[in-house]
LUMVEX-376528 format. One line per 10 residues: number of its first residue (from 0); their letters; for each residue x, y, z of N, C-alpha, C, O. Coordinates in steps of 0.2 Angstrom, whole numbers, plus 5000, padded with zeros to 4 digits. Atoms other than C-alpha are relative to their C-alpha. Example, Ala and Ser with C-alpha at 12.3 -4.5 7.8 and 13.67 -1.06 7.14 Angstrom:
# residues 2
0 = AS = 5004,4994,5000,5062,4978,5039,5004,5006,5000,5009,5005,5003  4996,4994,4999,5068,4995,5036,4996,5005,5003,4999,5011,5004
# end
This chain:
# residues 304
0 = MINCNYRLTD = 4998,4992,4998,5159,4858,5058,5004,5003,4994,5009,5000,4992  4996,4997,5006,5164,4869,5043,5005,5005,5002,5003,5009,5006  4994,4995,4999,5181,4878,5044,5000,5005,4996,5001,5004,4990  5000,4994,5004,5180,4895,5038,5006,5003,5000,5009,5006,5005  4993,4997,5001,5196,4901,5031,5000,5006,4995,5005,5009,4994  5000,4994,5005,5190,4915,5019,5005,5001,4995,5009,5005,4995  4995,5001,5005,5200,4910,5004,4999,5006,4995,4994,5008,4993  5000,4994,5005,5205,4925,4993,5004,4998,4994,5008,4993,4995  4997,5001,5006,5212,4925,4975,5003,5006,4998,4999,5011,4997  4997,4995,5003,5224,4937,4968,4998,5000,4992,5002,4997,4988
10 = QWEEEVSYPE = 5002,5001,5007,5215,4939,4951,5004,5003,4995,5004,5002,4989  4995,4996,5004,5229,4950,4944,5006,4995,4998,5009,4995,4993  4995,5004,5001,5240,4935,4945,4998,4993,4998,5002,4989,4995  5002,5007,5002,5230,4919,4943,4992,5001,4999,4989,5005,5001  5008,5000,5002,5212,4914,4937,4997,4998,5007,4999,4994,5011  5005,5001,4995,5198,4914,4949,4997,4992,4999,4995,4991,4994  5002,5007,5001,5193,4895,4953,4992,5000,5002,4990,5003,5007  5007,5001,4999,5175,4890,4952,4999,4993,5002,5002,4989,5000  5002,5007,4997,5167,4875,4961,4998,4996,4994,4996,4998,4989  5002,5005,5005,5162,4859,4952,4992,5001,4999,4988,5004,5004
20 = PYEDIEGVGV = 5007,4999,5001,5144,4860,4944,4996,4997,5005,4997,4991,5007  5004,5003,4995,5130,4857,4956,4993,5000,4996,4989,5005,4996  5006,5000,5005,5115,4851,4945,4993,5002,5004,4989,5004,5000  5006,4998,4996,5102,4854,4959,4999,5007,5000,4993,5009,5002  5000,4992,5000,5105,4873,4957,5001,5002,4993,4997,5007,4991  4998,4997,5007,5113,4876,4940,4999,4995,4995,5001,4997,4989  5001,5005,5006,5107,4861,4930,4995,5003,4995,4992,5008,4996  5004,4998,5005,5098,4863,4914,4993,5000,5002,4989,5005,5000  5007,5000,4998,5082,4858,4921,4997,5005,5004,4992,5008,5004  5002,4995,4995,5082,4870,4935,5000,5007,4996,4995,5010,4997
30 = LVGFLGTAWL = 5000,4993,5003,5087,4885,4924,4994,5000,4995,4991,5005,4994  5005,5000,5005,5074,4880,4910,4993,5001,5004,4989,5005,5002  5007,5000,4996,5060,4878,4924,4999,5007,5002,4994,5010,5002  5001,4993,4997,5064,4895,4931,4999,5005,4994,4994,5009,4994  5000,4995,5005,5068,4905,4915,4994,4999,4995,4991,5003,4993  5006,5001,5004,5054,4896,4905,4994,5002,5002,4990,5006,4998  5006,4998,4997,5040,4899,4916,5000,5008,5001,4994,5011,5001  5000,4993,4999,5046,4917,4919,4998,5003,4993,4995,5008,4993  5001,4997,5007,5046,4921,4900,4993,4998,4998,4990,5003,4995  5007,5002,5001,5029,4912,4898,4996,5005,5004,4991,5007,5001
40 = MIAMLLVYYL = 5004,4995,4997,5022,4923,4911,5000,5007,4998,4995,5010,4997  4999,4993,5003,5029,4939,4904,4996,5000,4994,4993,5006,4992  5004,5000,5007,5021,4934,4887,4993,5000,5002,4989,5004,4998  5007,5000,4998,5004,4931,4896,4998,5007,5002,4993,5009,5000  5001,4993,4997,5005,4948,4905,5000,5005,4994,4996,5009,4994  5000,4996,5006,5009,4956,4888,4994,4999,4996,4991,5004,4993  5006,5001,5004,4994,4948,4879,4994,5002,5004,4990,5005,5001  5005,4998,4996,4983,4951,4894,4999,5008,4999,4994,5011,4998  5001,4993,5000,4987,4970,4893,4998,5002,4993,4994,5007,4992  5001,4997,5007,4987,4972,4874,4993,4998,4997,4990,5002,4994
50 = VFYDPELDPF = 5006,5003,5003,4971,4961,4871,4994,5002,5005,4989,5004,5003  5006,5001,4996,4960,4960,4887,5000,5006,5005,4994,5007,5007  5000,4994,4996,4965,4975,4898,4995,5005,4998,4996,5008,4992  5004,4995,5001,4952,4988,4899,5001,5006,5004,4999,5006,5010  4998,4994,4996,4959,5005,4905,4994,5004,5004,4995,5007,5008  5006,4996,4997,4941,5012,4908,4996,4996,5005,4992,4999,5008  5003,5005,4995,4936,4997,4919,5003,5001,5007,5009,4999,5007  4998,5000,4993,4938,4999,4938,5002,4993,5002,4997,4989,5001  4999,5007,4999,4947,4983,4943,4997,4998,5007,4996,4992,5008  5003,5002,4994,4939,4984,4960,4992,5001,5000,4988,5001,5005
60 = ADKSCQGRTQ = 5008,4998,5000,4921,4988,4953,4996,4994,5002,4998,4988,5000  5004,5005,4998,4907,4978,4960,4993,5002,4995,4991,5007,4994  5005,4999,5005,4893,4975,4947,4994,5002,5003,4989,5005,5000  5006,4998,4997,4880,4978,4959,4999,5007,5002,4994,5010,5004  5000,4993,4999,4885,4996,4961,5005,5003,4995,5009,5007,4997  4995,4998,5005,4894,4999,4945,5000,5007,4999,5005,5010,4998  5001,4993,5001,4887,5017,4943,5004,5004,5005,5007,5009,5003  4997,4996,4995,4894,5023,4959,5008,4999,4999,5012,5004,5000  4992,5000,5000,4912,5016,4957,5002,5003,4993,5008,5006,4993  4998,4996,5006,4913,5023,4939,5001,5007,5001,5005,5010,4998
70 = AVFKANPIDE = 4999,4993,4999,4911,5040,4945,5006,5002,5004,5008,5007,5004  4994,4999,4997,4926,5038,4956,5006,4999,4997,5011,5002,4997  4994,5002,5003,4938,5029,4945,5001,5004,4994,4996,5006,4990  4997,4996,5006,4948,5038,4932,5005,4996,4996,5010,4994,4999  4995,5004,5004,4957,5029,4918,5006,5003,4999,5006,5010,4998  4994,4998,5002,4975,5031,4914,5000,5003,4993,4999,4998,4989  5000,4998,5007,4976,5042,4899,5005,4997,4996,5004,4996,4990  4995,5003,5004,4992,5034,4893,4998,4994,4998,4998,4992,4992  5003,5007,5002,4984,5017,4893,4995,5001,4995,4994,4997,4990  5005,4999,5005,4969,5024,4884,5003,5001,4993,5000,4999,4988
80 = MLLGFIRRCN = 4997,4998,5007,4980,5032,4870,5003,4994,4997,5002,4992,4991  4995,5006,5003,4992,5017,4868,4995,4994,4998,4995,4992,4992  5004,5006,5001,4979,5003,4869,4994,5002,4995,4993,4997,4991  5005,4998,5005,4966,5013,4859,5003,5000,4993,5000,4997,4988  4996,5001,5007,4979,5014,4844,5001,4993,4998,5000,4991,4993  4999,5007,5001,4984,4996,4846,4994,4996,4998,4994,4992,4993  5006,5004,5001,4967,4989,4846,4996,5003,4994,4992,4998,4991  5002,4997,5006,4961,5000,4832,5003,4996,4994,5000,4995,4989  4996,5004,5005,4974,4991,4822,4999,4993,4999,4999,4990,4994  5001,5007,4999,4971,4974,4828,4993,4998,5000,4991,4992,5000
90 = RKILGRFGCF = 5008,5002,4999,4951,4974,4829,4998,4996,4994,4994,4991,4995  5002,5004,5005,4950,4966,4812,5002,4993,5001,4999,4988,5000  4997,5007,4998,4961,4952,4817,4996,4997,5005,4995,4991,5005  5004,5003,4994,4952,4949,4834,4993,4999,4997,4990,4994,5000  5007,5002,5002,4935,4950,4825,5000,4994,4996,4994,4990,4996  5000,5006,5004,4940,4935,4814,4999,4994,5005,4997,4989,5004  5000,5005,4995,4941,4925,4831,4993,5001,5004,4993,4998,5009  5006,4998,4996,4924,4932,4837,5001,5004,5006,4996,5004,5010  4999,4996,4994,4932,4943,4850,4996,5007,5000,4995,5010,5005  5003,4993,5001,4924,4959,4843,4994,4999,4995,4994,4996,4990
100 = GKDGPSPSLS = 5006,4999,5004,4907,4962,4836,4998,5007,4997,5003,5011,4998  5001,4993,5002,4898,4977,4829,4999,5004,5006,5001,5010,5006  5001,4996,4994,4893,4983,4847,5006,5000,5004,5005,5002,5010  4994,4999,4995,4911,4981,4854,5002,4992,5002,5000,4988,4998  4998,5006,4997,4918,4966,4864,4995,4995,5000,4990,4996,5003  5005,5005,5000,4909,4950,4862,5000,4996,5007,5005,4997,5011  4999,5004,4994,4905,4938,4877,5006,4995,5000,5008,4993,5005  4994,5005,5000,4919,4926,4870,5006,5003,5003,5010,5000,5006  4994,4996,4998,4932,4940,4874,5000,5000,5008,5005,4999,5011  5001,5000,4993,4925,4941,4892,5002,4993,5003,5006,4992,5008
110 = RLRQSMTRCI = 4998,5007,4998,4927,4921,4894,5007,4999,4999,5010,4996,5003  4993,5001,5001,4944,4922,4887,5004,5004,5005,5009,5002,5007  4996,4996,4995,4949,4936,4899,5000,4996,5006,5005,4996,5010  5001,5004,4993,4943,4925,4914,5005,4994,4999,5009,4993,5004  4996,5006,5000,4953,4910,4907,5008,5003,5000,5012,5000,5003  4993,4997,4999,4969,4922,4905,5001,5001,5007,5007,5001,5009  4998,4998,4994,4967,4928,4922,5001,4994,5005,5006,4994,5009  4999,5006,4997,4966,4910,4929,5007,4997,4999,5011,4995,5003  4993,5002,5002,4982,4906,4919,5005,5004,5003,5010,5001,5006  4995,4996,4997,4991,4921,4926,5001,4999,5007,5006,4999,5010
120 = LNFVDVQLIA = 5000,5002,4992,4986,4916,4944,5004,4993,5001,5007,4993,5006  4997,5007,4999,4992,4898,4941,5008,5001,4999,5012,4998,5003  4993,4999,5001,5009,4905,4935,5003,5004,5006,5009,5003,5008  4998,4996,4994,5010,4917,4949,5001,4995,5006,5006,4996,5010  4999,5005,4995,5008,4902,4961,5006,4996,4999,5009,4995,5003  4994,5004,5001,5021,4892,4952,5006,5004,5001,5011,5001,5005  4994,4996,4999,5034,4906,4953,5001,5001,5008,5006,5001,5010  5000,4999,4993,5029,4909,4971,5003,4994,5004,5008,4994,5008  4998,5006,4997,5032,4891,4976,5007,4998,4998,5011,4996,5002  4994,5002,5003,5047,4889,4965,5005,5005,5004,5011,5002,5006
130 = GLGILISGFL = 4996,4996,4997,5055,4904,4973,5001,4998,5008,5007,4998,5010  5000,5003,4993,5051,4898,4991,5004,4994,5000,5008,4993,5005  4997,5006,4999,5057,4881,4987,5008,5000,4998,5011,4997,5002  4993,5000,5001,5074,4886,4980,5004,5004,5006,5009,5002,5008  4997,4996,4994,5077,4898,4995,5001,4995,5006,5006,4994,5009  5000,5005,4994,5073,4884,5008,5005,4995,4998,5009,4993,5003  4995,5004,5002,5083,4872,4998,5008,5002,5001,5012,4999,5003  4994,4996,4999,5098,4884,4998,5002,5000,5007,5008,4998,5009  4998,4999,4992,5097,4887,5017,5001,4994,5003,5006,4993,5007  4999,5007,4997,5096,4868,5021,5007,4998,4997,5010,4993,5000
140 = SLNQELSAYH = 4993,5002,5003,5112,4866,5009,5006,5003,5003,5011,5002,5002  4993,4997,4997,5123,4878,5019,5004,4996,5004,5010,4997,5004  4996,5005,4996,5128,4865,5031,5004,4994,4996,5007,4990,4999  4997,5005,5004,5133,4854,5017,5005,5003,4995,5006,5000,4989  4995,4997,5004,5147,4865,5011,4998,5003,4993,5002,5002,4988  5002,4996,5006,5137,4875,4998,5005,5005,4999,5007,5010,5003  4995,4995,5001,5149,4886,4989,4997,5007,4999,4991,5008,4998  5002,4993,5001,5148,4905,4987,4997,5001,4994,4992,5005,4993  5003,4999,5007,5145,4904,4969,4993,4997,4999,4989,5000,4996  5007,5003,5001,5130,4892,4970,4996,5004,5005,4990,5004,5003
150 = WSMVVYLAWL = 5005,4996,4996,5123,4903,4984,4998,5006,4996,4992,5008,4996  5001,4995,5004,5124,4917,4972,4995,4998,4995,4990,5002,4993  5005,5003,5004,5114,4906,4960,4994,5000,5002,4989,5002,4999  5006,5000,4996,5101,4903,4973,4997,5007,5000,4991,5007,4999  5003,4994,4999,5099,4921,4976,4997,5003,4993,4992,5006,4992  5002,4998,5006,5098,4925,4957,4993,4997,4998,4989,5001,4996  5007,5004,5002,5084,4912,4954,4995,5002,5004,4989,5003,5002  5006,4997,4995,5074,4918,4969,4998,5007,4998,4993,5009,4998  5002,4993,5002,5076,4936,4963,4996,5000,4994,4991,5003,4994  5004,5001,5006,5069,4931,4946,4994,4998,5002,4989,5001,4999
160 = SNITHLSGLT = 5006,5002,4998,5055,4922,4954,4996,5005,5004,4990,5006,5003  5003,4995,4996,5051,4936,4966,4997,5005,4995,4991,5007,4995  5003,4995,5005,5050,4949,4952,4995,4998,4995,4990,5001,4994  5005,5003,5004,5040,4938,4941,4993,4999,5003,4988,5002,5001  5006,5001,4997,5027,4933,4953,4996,5007,5002,4990,5007,5003  5003,4994,4997,5025,4951,4960,4997,5004,4993,4992,5008,4994  5002,4997,5006,5023,4957,4942,4992,4998,4998,4988,5002,4995  5006,5003,5002,5007,4946,4940,4994,5003,5005,4988,5003,5003  5005,4997,4995,4998,4955,4955,4996,5006,4997,4990,5007,4998  5004,4995,5003,4993,4970,4944,4994,4998,4996,4989,5001,4996
170 = ALRGYFHFRQ = 5006,5003,5004,4982,4959,4933,4996,4997,5004,4990,4995,5002  5004,5004,4996,4975,4950,4948,4997,5005,5005,4994,5002,5010  5003,4996,4994,4969,4965,4958,4993,4999,5001,4990,4998,5006  5007,5001,5000,4951,4963,4953,4998,4993,5003,4993,4993,5007  5001,5007,4998,4952,4944,4956,5001,5000,5008,4996,4997,5011  4999,5001,4993,4959,4946,4974,4995,5005,5004,4995,5004,5010  5005,4996,4996,4947,4960,4978,4994,4997,5003,4992,4998,5008  5006,5004,4998,4933,4948,4979,5001,4993,5003,4997,4989,5004  4998,5007,4997,4943,4933,4986,5006,5002,5005,5012,5001,5004  4996,4997,4995,4951,4941,5001,5004,4994,5004,5010,4996,5006
180 = RERGWRLALM = 4997,5006,4997,4956,4924,5009,5006,4998,4995,5011,4996,4998  4994,5002,5005,4966,4919,4993,5005,5006,5000,5011,5004,5000  4995,4995,4999,4974,4936,4994,5004,5000,5006,5010,5001,5005  4996,4999,4994,4979,4935,5012,5005,4995,5000,5011,4996,5002  4995,5005,4998,4988,4918,5012,5005,5001,4994,5011,4999,4995  4994,4999,5005,4997,4922,4995,5004,5006,5002,5010,5006,5001  4996,4994,4998,5003,4939,5002,5004,4998,5006,5010,5000,5006  4996,5003,4994,5009,4930,5018,5006,4996,4997,5012,4997,4999  4995,5004,5003,5019,4918,5007,5005,5005,4996,5011,5004,4997  4995,4995,5004,5026,4933,4996,5004,5004,5005,5010,5006,5003
190 = FLVMVLLLIA = 4996,4996,4995,5031,4942,5012,5005,4996,5003,5011,4998,5004  4995,5005,4997,5040,4926,5018,5006,5000,4995,5012,5000,4997  4995,5000,5005,5049,4925,5001,5005,5006,5000,5011,5006,4999  4996,4994,5000,5054,4943,5002,5005,5000,5006,5011,5001,5005  4996,5000,4994,5061,4941,5020,5006,4995,4999,5011,4997,5000  4995,5004,5002,5071,4926,5015,5005,5002,4995,5011,5000,4995  4996,4997,5006,5077,4934,4999,5005,5006,5003,5011,5006,5002  4996,4995,4997,5083,4949,5009,5006,4997,5005,5011,5000,5005  4994,5004,4996,5093,4937,5021,5005,4997,4996,5011,4997,4998  4995,5003,5004,5100,4928,5007,5004,5005,4996,5010,5003,4995
200 = LGPTAFFNWR = 4996,4995,5003,5106,4944,4999,5006,5002,5004,5011,5005,5001  4994,4997,4996,5117,4949,5014,5006,4997,4998,5011,5001,4997  4993,5003,5001,5132,4937,5011,5002,5002,4994,5008,5003,4993  4997,4998,5007,5133,4942,4993,5003,5007,4999,5006,5009,4994  4997,4994,5000,5139,4959,4998,5008,4999,5000,5011,5004,4999  4993,5002,5000,5156,4950,5000,5002,4997,4993,5008,4995,4993  4999,5004,5006,5155,4941,4983,5003,5005,4995,4999,5007,4991  4997,4995,5004,5167,4953,4974,5004,4997,4994,5007,5001,4991  4996,5003,5006,5174,4941,4960,4998,5003,4994,5001,5001,4988  5002,4996,5006,5164,4951,4947,5003,5007,4999,5002,5010,4994
210 = GYGRYVVEPA = 4997,4994,5000,5173,4967,4952,5006,5000,4997,5009,4996,4993  4994,4998,5003,5189,4975,4947,5006,5000,5005,5011,5002,5004  4995,5000,4994,5198,4973,4964,5005,4995,4999,5005,4990,4995  4995,5005,5001,5214,4963,4965,4999,4994,5004,4999,4989,5001  5001,5007,4996,5210,4951,4979,4992,4999,5001,4989,5004,5004  5007,5002,5000,5193,4943,4978,4998,4994,5003,5003,4989,5004  5002,5006,4997,5183,4930,4987,5000,4994,4994,4997,4995,4989  5000,5006,5005,5185,4913,4979,4993,4997,4999,4990,4996,5005  5007,5003,5000,5168,4907,4972,4999,4993,5003,4994,4991,5004  5001,5006,4997,5172,4890,4979,5000,5000,5007,4999,4995,5010
220 = SFAICYFNPG = 5000,5000,4992,5173,4896,4997,4993,4998,5002,4988,4998,4998  5006,5003,4997,5159,4890,5009,4996,5007,5001,4998,5012,5004  5004,4994,4999,5144,4902,5008,4998,5001,5007,4997,5007,5009  5003,4999,4993,5139,4899,5026,5005,5004,5004,5003,5007,5009  4995,4996,4997,5155,4908,5031,4999,5007,5000,5000,5011,5005  5001,4994,5001,5149,4924,5025,4993,5003,5003,4991,5008,5002  5005,4998,4996,5134,4924,5036,5002,5003,5007,4998,5006,5011  4997,4997,4995,5146,4931,5049,5003,5006,4998,5008,5006,4995  4998,4994,5003,5147,4949,5044,5007,5003,5003,5011,5006,5000  4995,4997,4997,5160,4954,5057,5007,4997,4998,5012,5000,4996
230 = KSLEAYQATK = 4994,5004,5003,5173,4940,5052,5001,5001,4993,5007,5002,4990  5000,4999,5007,5169,4943,5034,5003,5006,4998,5007,5007,4994  4997,4994,5001,5173,4961,5035,5007,5001,5002,5011,5004,4999  4993,5000,4998,5189,4958,5044,5004,4997,4995,5010,4999,4994  4997,5003,5005,5194,4946,5030,5001,5005,4994,5006,5006,4991  5000,4995,5005,5190,4960,5018,5005,5005,5001,5010,5007,4997  4995,4995,4998,5200,4973,5027,5007,4998,5000,5011,5002,4999  4993,5003,5000,5215,4962,5028,5003,5001,4994,5009,5001,4993  4997,5000,5007,5217,4963,5010,5003,5007,4998,5007,5009,4994  4997,4994,5001,5222,4981,5012,5008,5000,5001,5011,5004,4998
240 = EMQDPYWFTP = 4992,5001,4999,5239,4976,5019,5004,4996,4995,5010,4996,4995  4997,5004,5005,5242,4964,5005,5001,5003,4993,5003,5000,4989  4999,4997,5007,5242,4977,4991,5001,5007,5001,5001,5010,5007  4999,4993,5000,5245,4995,4987,4994,5003,5003,4989,5002,4999  5006,4997,4998,5232,5005,4997,4997,5004,4994,4991,5005,4995  5003,4996,5005,5229,5015,4981,4995,4996,4997,4990,4998,4994  5004,5005,5004,5221,4999,4973,4994,4998,5005,4990,4994,5003  5005,5003,4995,5211,4995,4989,4993,5004,5000,4993,5010,5000  5007,4996,5000,5192,4999,4988,4996,4999,5007,4995,4993,5009  5004,5001,4994,5183,5002,5004,4994,4996,4999,4991,4996,4994
250 = FSQSMAFQDV = 5006,5004,5000,5169,4990,5008,4994,5003,4998,4990,5001,4993  5006,4996,5002,5155,5003,5007,5000,5002,4993,4995,5004,4990  4999,4997,5008,5162,5008,4989,5000,4994,4995,5000,4995,4989  4999,5006,5005,5164,4990,4982,4993,4999,4996,4988,5000,4999  5006,5001,5004,5152,4985,4968,4995,4995,5003,4989,4996,5002  5004,5006,4997,5146,4969,4977,4995,5004,5006,4989,5002,5006  5004,4997,4995,5140,4980,4992,4995,5004,4998,4989,5004,5000  5005,4996,5003,5132,4993,4982,4994,4997,4997,4989,4999,4997  5005,5004,5003,5123,4980,4972,4995,4997,5005,4989,4997,5003  5004,5003,4995,5116,4972,4987,4995,5006,5003,4989,5005,5003
260 = VVSMALVTLN = 5004,4994,4998,5110,4989,4994,4994,5002,4995,4988,5003,4998  5005,4998,5005,5101,4993,4978,4995,4994,4999,4989,4995,4999  5004,5006,5001,5094,4975,4976,4995,5000,5006,4989,4999,5006  5004,5000,4994,5087,4976,4995,4994,5005,4999,4989,5004,5001  5004,4995,5001,5079,4992,4991,4994,4999,4995,4988,5000,4996  5004,5002,5005,5071,4986,4975,4995,4995,5002,4989,4995,5001  5004,5006,4997,5065,4970,4983,4994,5002,5005,4989,5000,5005  5004,4998,4995,5057,4979,4997,4994,5005,4997,4988,5004,4999  5005,4996,5003,5049,4993,4987,4995,4997,4995,4989,4998,4995  5004,5004,5005,5043,4981,4973,4994,4996,5004,4988,4996,5002
270 = FFTKALRTFR = 5005,5004,4997,5034,4970,4986,4994,5005,5003,4988,5004,5002  5005,4996,4997,5025,4984,4996,4996,5004,4995,4990,5005,4996  5004,4996,5005,5020,4994,4980,4995,4995,4997,4989,4997,4996  5004,5005,5003,5013,4978,4972,4995,4998,5005,4989,4997,5003  5004,5003,4995,5005,4971,4988,4995,5005,5002,4989,5003,5002  5005,4995,4998,4997,4987,4993,4995,5002,4995,4989,5004,4997  5005,4999,5005,4989,4990,4977,4995,4995,4999,4991,4996,4994  5005,5004,5000,4979,4975,4979,4994,5001,5004,4988,4999,5004  5005,4997,4995,4969,4984,4992,4997,5006,4997,5000,5011,4994  5004,4995,5004,4955,4995,4984,5002,5008,5003,5004,5012,4999
280 = SISQALNGTV = 4999,4994,4997,4957,5010,4997,5007,5003,4999,5008,5009,4998  4993,4997,5001,4976,5011,4996,5002,5002,4993,5005,5007,4992  4998,4999,5007,4977,5009,4977,4997,5007,4998,5000,5011,4995  5003,4994,5002,4964,5023,4975,5004,5007,5003,5005,5012,5000  4996,4995,4998,4974,5034,4987,5006,5002,4997,5008,5008,4996  4994,4999,5003,4990,5031,4979,4999,5003,4993,5003,5008,4990  5001,4997,5006,4983,5035,4962,4998,5007,5000,5001,5011,4996  5002,4993,4999,4975,5051,4968,5006,5005,5002,5007,5010,4999  4994,4996,4998,4992,5057,4976,5004,5001,4994,5007,5006,4993  4995,4999,5006,5002,5053,4961,4997,5005,4995,5001,5009,4992
290 = RRKTARAQCV = 5003,4995,5005,4990,5062,4949,5000,5007,5002,5001,5012,4998  5000,4993,4998,4989,5077,4960,5007,5003,5000,5008,5009,4998  4993,4997,5001,5008,5079,4961,5002,5001,4993,5005,5006,4991  4998,5000,5007,5009,5076,4942,4997,5007,4997,5000,5011,4994  5004,4994,5002,4996,5090,4939,5003,5006,5003,5004,5011,4999  4997,4994,4998,5005,5102,4950,5007,5001,4997,5008,5007,4996  4994,4999,5003,5022,5098,4942,4999,5003,4993,5003,5007,4990  5001,4998,5007,5014,5101,4925,4998,5008,5000,5000,5012,4996  5002,4993,4999,5007,5118,4931,5006,5004,5001,5007,5010,4998  4994,4997,4999,5024,5123,4937,5004,5001,4994,5007,5006,4993
300 = WIDL = 4996,4999,5006,5032,5119,4921,4997,5004,4995,5001,5008,4991  5003,4996,5005,5019,5128,4911,5001,5007,5002,5002,5012,4998  4999,4994,4998,5021,5143,4922,5007,5003,4999,5008,5009,4998  4993,4998,5002,5040,5143,4919,5001,5001,4992,5006,5002,4990
# end
């Protein structure tokens, strides 16, 4: 049974104490595994966008009814201008590798695009499993005196994994449109990761050792204690009597609390916007709504 004493440190008088290194969470192999795959995936998404992405092609288009879908789909003009300029500059380079011929993109470019899509899919799965694994491992370690500092590391790594694997959904919309079962179980796992991450973010609202307040939570404190918001808030409010009230920051105004609120909002918004855009009808409705509002805003600005 863990004894929660909510240890505090006067960081104006003494240095904040950190726990001993925990290689299973902050080891070099773990950090390289998360950061390395994340950067590789970002690089692949950048290459996919600059080389393979076709802004005029409907990602949900069915070859059997290509004419009908092209009448509905409208390309993003910003993508058209940006990619048109970049590809005019790089067409000679890509032509040396057989990616462009006299009549436009060659079949080899289409095959490379399919291979790149599979690579992105594999990295999305890797990030999804890694994020789910680090969260489950963190929750199981709570009863083994896992420190608040190491819990924050678990949250940061899971956050990185969540952002990375959701970023890959944009390039995989067409792939998932024709493979709805694969889309279904992946979105279910992504939703599970989001829920676990939101729960994991809760205790970090009390981890204020990165702020400028006088009394802060010791990073070596037990993380499981801060899953009790009532007692954690009582311990935070008790610091008001230990110092000049002028220097006391209300909990709702603390940097840690505000960071958690913003993080939870971003995690939720990012998941639903990325997940819903994998469905054709919802994606087209969102695009139509955004473009109508943008057009109205332009008209109002011109009238002014």
